[in-house]
N, C-alpha and C positions, 0 to 999 in steps of 0.2 A: 361710419363706414360709408355712407351712401354717397358723398361727394367724392370720396376716394374711389369707390367702384365705378362710378360715372366717368371720372377723369381718367381712369386705366382702360375702361372701354373705349373712350375716345381715343387715347393715344395708340391703342392697337388698331382702332379703325384708319386712323390718320396713316399708319404705316401700311395700309392694305391698299389705300387708293394711290400709293406712289407708283404703281405699276400700271395704272390705267391710261390708256393711250386713244386716241380718236378711234383707231381701227379695231378696238376691242368692244366698242359701244352695242354692236349687234350680237355678241356672244351670249349664248345661253347661260343661265345661273342656275343653281341648285333650287331657286324658287320657280316652280313650275309655271310655265308659260310667260316668264319674264326674261328680257335680256339685261345686260348689264346697265344700258342707259336707263330702262324703266326701273330697274332696282335703285340705282343712286338717285334717281328722282323721288322714289318713295322714301328712302331714308332721309333725303332733304326735307320731305313734308313732315316726316315723324319728328325730326329735330327742331323743326320750326313750331310744331305744336308743342312739344315739350318745353321750348323757350317761352312760349305763350302762356303755359301754365305756370312756370317759374316766375314769370314777371308780373302776370295778373292774378294768378290763383284760379284760373279758369280756361278750360279748353273746350271750345265748341265743337259741333258735329264736325269731324275731320271729312272733307270733301273726297269724293272718288277721283277728282281730278288729280294727276301728278304734275308737280310744278315743272314749267317748261323756261327754265333759265339758259342763258347762252351756254354756259359751260357747267354740266351737272358735277364735276370734279371740283372746279374752283368754288361752286356753290356748297358742295360738300365740306370742303376746308373751312370756308368763312362760316357756314352754318354751325359746325363743330365748334369753333372757336366762339361765337356768339354764345352758344348754348352753355357751355361751359363756364365762360364769362358771365353770363345772367346767373348761373346757379351759385356760383361762388360771390357773387357781389350781392345776393338778396338775402334776406332774413327768412326765406321761406321754409326753412326746416321747421320752425315752430308750427308753421301754418299748413292748411290743407290746400288741396288742389281738387277742383271740381270739375271733373269731366262730364259734359253733357249736363246730367242731373245727377251725378253720383260723387259725392264728397270722397276724397281719399287722403290718406296720409301723405305729405309731399315725399317722404322718403320711399314709399311704395311706387310712386309715379316715376321717381328718378330710377329706382331698381328696373323696373320693366323697362325703361328706356335704355338702361345699360345693357340689358339682355337684349334689346332689338339692336342697338348699334354693333355690339360685339358679334353678334350672330350673322347679321348681315354684312359685316366686314370679312367674316369668314368666307360668305358667299362671294363678296368682290374678289376675294385672293383666289379662289377655285376658277371664277370665271376667267381671269387673267392668266390662269395655268401656273400660278406662283402659290401653290398651297402654303399657308402659314396658320399653323395651330394657334388658337387662342392660348395665350400664356397660362401655364397650370394653375396658378394660385387664382387669376381671375376667372378661369372656368369653372375652377372648383366652386367659388363664391357664387358665380352665377348659376351653375348647377342646382345648388342648394336652394336658392331663390326659385328657379324654374321649376322645381317641385313642389313649391307652394302655390305660385301665380299661374301656372298652365296646368289646368285641371281638365277632366274629361269634359267638362261644359265649354271651357273658353278654347279648348284646343282645335275643335273643329271648324272654326272660323278663321284662326289665325296660324296653325302647324299643321304639318301632317302626323300621321301616327309614329309613334317610337319606332326607331329601326334597332333591330337586334344586333348587337356586337359583342365581342369578346369581354368576358368580365375583368380581362387584364388590360383593356383599352385604357388609355389616359384620359384626364379630365376634359380635354377638349374635345375629343371623339365622343365621349359619353354625352357631353351637352349638346352636341350637334345631332347626335343620334336620339336623344331624347325629343329634340325639336323637330324630328321628322327629316333628318338629312342623313345621306349616306357619308360617313367619313371616308 
């Protein structure tokens, strides 16, 4: 399911960047203190790190610097394509990926990447004022993984506190609320 999950997250993300225009780059995003330009460049760095892990089995310390390409939307599209191509072309599924000094199952790394890509794609759609919920099946799968991967210890550096929402909320709203966003 891991390659499928990553592929679905990337597909959703590519649909989210369709609405990005140069005049939107300074708009605020749900990521506190980040505008759309900063968010796109962050996701581009994350996808490059995931690609590095898939291709080499290792990801070094991720720099605090956010990539500065000419067009972050074009970089996003090409990075997403390269990431998915690298993942599907490699035999990494049977191998592990070491992040700095921590060996992890490749599937866990891909699952975490799928969460990052899909949730930031939701952020992008909000910044473009074209809210697009994460598809229900994808959101449900990511929520299930998020409850395992995003713990009290890992949350403080990566996500806000969960946001209270209606128990009747759909999977997309439950996922983003779990990760500290207001649906």
